[in-house]
C-alpha positions in Angstrom: 90.7 84.2 87.5 93.3 81.5 85.4 91.4 79.7 82.7 91.4 75.6 83.1 91.9 74.1 79.7 94.1 71.1 78.5 97.2 71.8 76.9 97.6 69.4 73.5 100.1 69.6 71.1 99.4 69.1 66.9 100.0 71.1 64.1 99.8 74.7 65.2 102.6 73.7 67.1 104.3 73.1 64.0 103.1 76.4 62.7 104.5 78.7 65.8 108.2 76.2 65.7 108.1 76.9 61.6 107.6 80.7 62.8 110.3 81.3 65.3 112.8 80.6 63.2 112.4 84.2 61.0 115.0 86.7 61.7 114.2 89.6 64.2 114.5 93.5 62.5 117.2 95.2 63.6 115.1 98.7 63.6 111.3 98.9 64.1 109.5 102.1 63.1 105.9 102.2 65.4 102.5 101.3 64.3 100.2 103.2 65.4 96.9 101.3 64.0 93.7 99.8 64.9 94.2 99.7 69.2 92.4 96.3 69.4 93.9 94.2 67.0 95.3 91.0 68.0 98.5 90.6 65.9 102.4 89.8 66.1 104.2 92.7 65.8 108.4 92.8 67.0 109.7 89.8 66.7 112.1 88.4 69.2 111.9 85.3 69.3 115.9 84.8 69.6 118.6 86.9 71.1 117.7 90.3 68.9 118.6 94.0 69.6 116.0 96.6 68.3 116.2 100.2 67.5 112.8 101.6 68.4 111.4 104.4 66.4 108.5 106.8 66.7 107.4 109.0 63.7 111.2 108.9 62.4 113.1 109.3 65.6 115.2 106.7 67.4 113.5 106.3 70.8 114.8 103.0 72.2 117.5 100.3 72.4 116.0 97.0 73.4 118.9 93.7 73.4 117.0 90.4 74.3 119.4 87.7 75.2 119.3 83.9 73.6 116.1 82.0 76.3 117.4 80.1 79.0 116.2 76.9 79.9 115.1 76.7 83.7 112.8 73.7 83.0 111.4 70.9 81.0 108.2 68.8 81.4 109.4 65.4 81.9 105.9 64.3 79.9 102.6 66.2 78.4 101.1 68.3 81.4 97.6 69.0 81.4 96.8 73.1 82.1 97.4 74.4 85.4 101.3 72.4 85.3 104.8 73.9 84.2 103.0 76.9 84.2 102.4 79.9 86.0 105.8 81.2 86.6 107.7 84.1 89.4 110.6 85.0 90.0 112.8 86.9 92.2 115.8 87.3 94.8 116.9 85.4 98.2 118.1 86.8 100.8 122.1 86.2 99.7 121.5 87.7 95.7 121.1 84.4 94.4 117.8 84.5 91.9 115.1 82.1 92.7 112.3 80.8 90.4 109.0 78.8 90.7 106.1 77.5 88.9 103.0 76.0 89.7 102.0 71.9 89.2 98.6 71.5 90.5 95.8 72.3 89.0 94.3 75.9 88.2 91.3 75.4 90.7 90.1 76.8 94.0 90.6 72.8 95.3 94.1 73.1 95.2 94.7 76.7 96.9 97.1 76.2 100.0 98.2 72.5 98.8 99.6 72.6 95.5 103.3 71.8 95.6 105.6 75.0 95.0 108.9 73.3 92.6 112.1 75.7 92.3 115.1 76.3 90.7 118.1 79.1 91.8 120.5 80.4 89.6 123.9 82.2 90.9 125.1 83.7 87.5 122.5 86.1 87.0 119.6 83.7 85.0 122.1 82.0 82.9 122.2 78.8 84.2 119.7 77.1 86.7 119.6 74.2 89.2 116.9 72.8 91.0 116.4 74.6 94.8 118.1 72.5 97.1 115.9 73.9 99.9 112.0 74.3 100.8 110.5 77.3 98.8 109.4 78.9 102.2 112.9 78.3 103.8 114.7 80.0 100.8 114.4 83.4 102.0 112.5 84.7 98.7 111.8 88.4 98.2 108.7 88.0 97.7 106.1 90.4 98.6 107.6 93.9 99.6 110.0 94.5 102.5 108.8 96.3 105.3 110.8 99.8 106.4 111.4 97.7 109.7 113.2 95.3 107.5 110.9 92.4 107.9 109.0 91.2 104.4 105.3 90.1 104.0 103.5 88.5 101.1 100.0 88.0 100.1 99.4 84.4 101.2 96.0 81.5 100.1 94.4 79.4 102.7 92.5 76.1 101.3 89.5 76.9 100.9 86.6 75.7 103.8 83.6 73.9 102.5 80.2 75.5 103.4 79.0 72.9 105.5 81.8 73.1 108.2 80.6 76.7 108.5 78.4 78.8 110.4 77.5 81.5 107.3 75.4 84.5 107.4 72.5 85.3 104.9 74.1 85.8 101.4 74.2 89.2 100.3 73.2 88.0 96.4 74.3 86.3 93.5 77.1 87.4 90.9 76.9 85.5 87.7 79.5 84.4 86.1 79.1 83.3 82.5 77.1 80.2 83.6 78.2 80.0 87.3 76.5 81.8 90.0 78.5 83.1 93.0 76.7 82.8 96.3 78.0 86.5 97.8 78.5 87.1 101.2 79.8 90.3 103.4 82.9 89.9 104.6 82.3 91.4 108.0 79.4 88.9 108.9 81.5 85.8 108.1 83.0 83.3 110.6 86.1 84.8 112.0 88.1 82.2 109.6 87.4 83.2 106.2 86.9 87.0 107.2 90.3 89.6 106.9 93.1 88.4 104.8 96.1 85.7 104.8 99.5 87.0 105.2 103.1 85.4 105.1 106.0 87.1 107.3 109.8 86.9 107.3 111.1 88.5 109.7 114.3 90.7 109.5 117.3 88.3 109.1 115.2 84.9 108.6 114.8 82.9 105.9 111.3 81.2 106.9 107.8 82.9 106.4 105.4 82.3 108.7 101.7 82.2 108.0 99.2 85.3 110.0 96.1 86.5 109.5 95.5 90.4 109.3 91.8 92.1 109.7 90.5 94.3 106.9 87.9 97.0 107.4 85.7 97.1 104.1 82.3 96.8 105.2 80.9 96.8 101.5 83.4 94.1 100.4 82.1 90.6 99.0 83.5 87.1 99.4 82.4 84.5 97.4 81.2 80.9 97.7 81.8 78.7 95.0 80.9 75.0 94.4 80.2 74.4 98.0 83.8 75.9 98.8 84.2 80.0 100.6 88.1 80.5 99.6 90.2 83.7 100.4 91.5 85.1 97.3 93.1 88.0 98.0 96.0 88.8 95.4 97.8 91.0 94.1 101.0 93.7 94.3 102.1 95.1 97.5 103.9 98.1 97.6 105.4 100.9 100.3 104.4 104.2 99.6 105.9 107.2 100.5 105.3 107.4 103.9 106.1 103.9 105.3 102.4 102.6 104.6 101.9 99.7 102.8 99.6 100.1 100.0 97.8 96.9 98.3 96.0 96.6 94.9 94.3 93.2 95.0 91.5 91.1 93.2 88.8 89.9 92.9 87.1 92.8 93.7 83.5 92.5 94.8 81.1 95.2 96.9 78.1 96.2 97.9 77.0 99.1 96.2 74.6 102.3 97.5 71.4 100.8 96.2 72.6 97.3 98.6 73.1 94.3 95.5 76.5 93.2 94.5 78.5 94.6 91.6 78.4 92.2 89.3 81.4 93.0 87.2 84.9 92.1 89.0 86.7 95.7 90.2 90.4 96.4 91.7 90.5 97.5 94.9 92.9 99.2 97.1 93.9 98.6 100.7 96.1 101.1 102.8 98.2 98.9 106.4 99.8 101.9 109.0 101.1 98.9 111.3 103.8 96.6 109.3 100.7 94.8 107.0 98.4 93.7 110.8 95.8 95.4 109.6 93.8 96.8 106.0 91.8 99.6 105.4 90.4 100.2 101.9 91.6 103.4 100.3 89.7 103.4 97.3 88.2 101.3 93.8 88.2 101.3 90.1 85.3 99.8 89.3 84.9 98.3 85.8 84.1 101.3 83.1 84.9 100.0 79.4 85.4 102.4 76.8 82.6 100.6 74.5 83.5 103.2 71.8 87.1 101.1 71.3 86.3 98.0 73.1 82.8 97.2 71.6 82.3 93.9 73.6 83.1 95.4 76.7 80.0 94.6 78.2 80.2 91.1 78.0 84.0 90.7 79.5 83.4 90.0 83.6 85.2 93.1 85.0 88.6 94.1 86.0 91.2 91.8 87.1 95.0 90.7 87.6 96.1 94.2 88.3 99.4 95.4 88.5 100.4 97.7 90.4 103.4 100.3 90.4 104.7 103.2 92.0 106.8 105.2 89.7 109.5 107.4 90.9 107.5 111.1 90.4 105.0 109.5 92.9 102.4 108.8 90.3 100.7 105.4 91.5 100.0 103.1 88.1 98.0 100.0 87.8 97.5 98.0 84.4 94.2 95.3 84.7 93.4 93.0 82.4 90.1 92.3 81.5 89.8 89.2 79.2 88.5 86.0 80.6 86.9 83.4 78.3 87.5 85.6 75.2 90.3 88.1 74.7 90.0 91.3 75.8 92.1 94.7 76.0 94.1 95.5 79.1 93.5 98.9 80.4 95.4 101.6 82.5 94.8 104.1 85.2 96.9 106.5 87.5 96.6 108.5 91.0 97.8 111.5 91.3 97.3 111.8 95.1 98.3 108.8 96.6 96.0 106.4 95.4 92.7 108.2 96.8 91.2 108.6 93.0 92.1 106.9 90.3 91.7 108.7 86.5 89.2 106.8 84.2 90.8 103.5 83.0 92.1 104.1 78.9 93.3 100.7 77.0 96.5 100.6 76.3 97.0 97.2 74.6 94.6 94.7 72.5 95.1 91.3 75.1 97.1 90.1 78.1 96.7 88.1 81.6 98.0 89.0 84.6 100.2 92.2 84.1 103.7 92.9 85.4 105.0 96.1 86.4 108.5 97.3 86.8 110.1 100.8 86.4 114.0 100.5 86.0 116.2 102.4 87.4 116.9 104.3 84.1 113.0 105.9 84.2 111.9 103.2 81.7 108.3 101.3 82.4 108.0 97.9 81.6 104.7 96.0 81.5 105.2 91.9 80.7 101.7 90.3 79.5 100.8 87.2 77.1 98.1 85.5 76.0 98.5 84.5 72.8 101.7 84.5 73.2 104.1 86.3 75.2 104.4 90.4 74.9 107.3 93.0 76.4 106.1 96.7 76.2 108.0 99.7 77.2 107.4 103.2 78.5 109.4 106.1 78.2 107.3 109.2 79.6 107.9 108.5 83.2 104.0 107.8 84.0 103.1 104.8 81.7 100.9 106.9 79.5 102.8 106.0 76.1 103.5 102.4 75.8 105.7 101.1 72.8 104.1 98.0 70.1 104.7 94.4 71.9 107.4 92.8 71.5 106.7 89.1 71.0 109.1 86.4 72.2 107.0 83.6 71.5 105.5 83.4 68.0 102.1 82.7 67.3 99.1 82.9 64.8 97.6 86.3 63.9 93.9 85.4 64.7 94.3 82.6 66.7 91.5 82.3 68.9 91.2 80.9 72.3 90.3 77.3 71.5 93.9 77.0 70.2 95.9 78.7 72.7 98.3 76.2 73.5 101.9 78.1 73.1 102.1 79.6 76.4 99.6 80.2 79.8 100.7 83.8 78.9 101.6 84.9 82.9 104.9 86.2 83.2 107.3 87.4 85.9 109.8 90.5 85.8 113.5 91.2 87.8 115.3 93.9 87.7 118.8 93.4 88.0 120.2 96.7 87.2 119.8 100.4 86.0 118.4 99.0 83.1 118.6 94.9 82.6 116.0 93.0 83.9 115.0 89.6 83.6 111.4 88.1 82.5 110.4 84.2 83.4 107.6 83.1 81.3 106.5 79.4 79.8 106.6 77.8 76.1 104.2 75.0 75.6 106.0 74.4 72.0 109.5 73.7 73.7 110.8 71.0 72.2 113.3 68.2 74.3 116.7 67.0 73.4 114.7 63.9 72.1 112.7 66.4 69.9 109.2 66.0 71.7 107.2 69.0 72.5 106.9 69.7 76.2 106.1 72.3 78.4 109.0 74.9 80.0 109.6 77.6 82.1 112.8 80.1 80.8 113.9 83.6 81.2 115.4 86.1 79.3 118.0 88.6 80.0 116.4 92.0 79.1 118.3 95.4 78.6 116.5 98.8 77.4 118.3 101.9 77.2 116.5 105.5 75.7 117.9 107.1 73.2 
């Protein structure tokens, strides 16, 4: 889940601003040091061209354009505002972006406004979206074989006292908070299943709908006297035309009848264009305690990124951190999501990873906190990754309590066979008056195998 903290300006931001003046190298020899050391690696804060070398051999050329400014806060904003950005295209090819302007809290689900901006020149310049986001024809979610689009949506939470609830299935403890768990199949109808929005072929407006969920072991929680329907993640169309969802939070009843205390990633399959979903598989939390020695303290896998690669391999990258920094893990499936490999650590940090495989075969993963990083894989499987290309400066050893440079959430959009846009938040941006304000930015990146 996203964290709720306040945005503060101060000396830390001044240090970052000084670091940002450093120039980027033109070549980088891969560092094969400790896998869980969180430290700045390849500085690419401004326009940069990097020749990336592995074992002395050039393997990639990466070019990053100067950041383009999408929006700047007019005043200091607290956590949750001017952050959590995303990027996509509309039906007419316009590039569209949106960001959050509400508290990062369950109480805001389904109620938050959706500010957005559009670009008609490939992301170089931006203007306010003249249309409501829901009427923009945004290509969110996934396009189905029949031409429709579907995306996951989150309805408002409902108070427990307004529902006739079944007997709880148990309790999950996260930190100092107790989550009361219920079997989804036993909840009142308006808390069962999942909620989607559908944009039919040729239309621009989304319509909300509720889909059924066939997963007898799945649990849904009550928190602070309310029950939300949280089913977040990526949707992909499989080779057979079915739709696969890789989602979180993943809580379920184990075979002993007790709730799993660690969240996992769940995969569901729909064969009727998203009207009903059946459990396909799960990736339960499996920390590698040989490397991640504090893995037992993390609250499980969360915020998965899911991509179907060119050779049919399913790749999933997952966050583990919550109040502490934790590594991201990757898992693979070679049988269309029925079974998954044991997750392996691929980065020392990261929240809400995003995955994208370009037509040239390079796979991109973006994530952040601290900072914002891009990494690339050229093996076609997402098993071996480059060092981090750091798009924002941060202090080595930076603690959770001092992370004020960005929310760390990103979005990716392919624009060509070897080009893409990456969107992110920058909390240390200086406006024309020299005041530090939150901002949303985007950069064009070109990555070419050598």
